[in-house]
N, C-alpha and C positions, 0 to 999 in steps of 0.2 A: 371482149370485157361481157358485151349481150351474152352471146356464143356460151361463154365460161359461166357466168349466173344462170343462166334458161339449162345446163347441165347438170350443174353442181343441185339445183332443187327440183327438176324433175328428177334425177337418180334418187331423191329420198322421198320422191311419193306427192311432190306437191305438179301444180297443173300451172303449166308456164305460158303468158302471149306475151309477147313481144312489139316493139314497134320499132322502126327504122331512124325516130328521130321525135323531138320535142311536141312538135305540133301533130307528128300523128299519132303519137303518144296521146294527146289532148282530144282528139279527134275519135279514136279509140275507145275511152276512158268515157266519154257522154253515150255514148252507146251502149254501156252494160255495167254492171258491179264487178267489183272485184275483190277479193278479201285484204291485196297487200299491193302496195305499190313500191317498186326500186325503181330508180332513174339516179344516172350519172349526170355530173353537175357542168361536165364539158359533153353537148349532144349541140347538132346541127339545129339551126330552125330556131330553136328554143330550149334556153338551159334548162336543168334539172328545178333550180330555182324557181325561176317564172314559172315552168309544169307544174308546181307544187302550189305557187299562188293562185293559178286560173284553174286549177282542180278542186282548190277549195270554195270556189265560189259554183261548185255544182254540187246541189242537195243532195247525189247519193255517195260524194264523196267528200262530204264536208265531215266526217270522223275517219275515214279510211286510213289506216297509217303508212305513211310513206318514211320509206329509211334511203338514203342519198347517200350515194358513191363516190366517191371523190381522192385524189389525191391529196387534195388540202387538210392539215391538220390546225392551220391555226383558230383560234376561236373566233375572230372577225366573221370568216366563213361559215362557220355551225352559228353563230347568232343569226344571220343571215337565214339559212335555212331554218334555223328554228322559228324566227318571224315571219318564213313564209307559211309554214304550217308544219315542218316535218317531225315526223315522231323522230326520228334518229339518225344518225350518219355511221358510216363503211369507210372505214380510211382502208385505201390499197397501200403495199400489198395485203391481204388477207386470202386465210387457205379457206376450202370448199367447209369444213368443218364449220368453223367459226361464223359463216356464212348463213349455213342450215342451223344450228344452235341458233343462232338470231333470229333469223324468220321465225322458228319454232316460238322463239321465246313473246315476240310481237306478236303472233298470232294466236297464241295463249292467252293473252294476256288483255287483246283484243276482243276476244269471247264474253 
């Protein structure tokens, strides 16, 4: 999934930085500034909800848009993401055009 996201977004002109798991992503996020964060809910070492909760504690990412990718469309799961600080939710399956469109809208509204 990470490679698919990277391929679609890179192909649309976005610069993409990847992390293999939630813990590595948090360490990467501590070292830099990013315009948008996309996280899967199900990741090793730290899930996407925990990652979002932790990154909201970082001053440089208190307002960075976060999109969470998952197969779960249940409202309880979406509420947990929102309570953690997620900006939006991408339910799998989705196509590359939907992803790029959503990313462009979120980045446009974040400016």
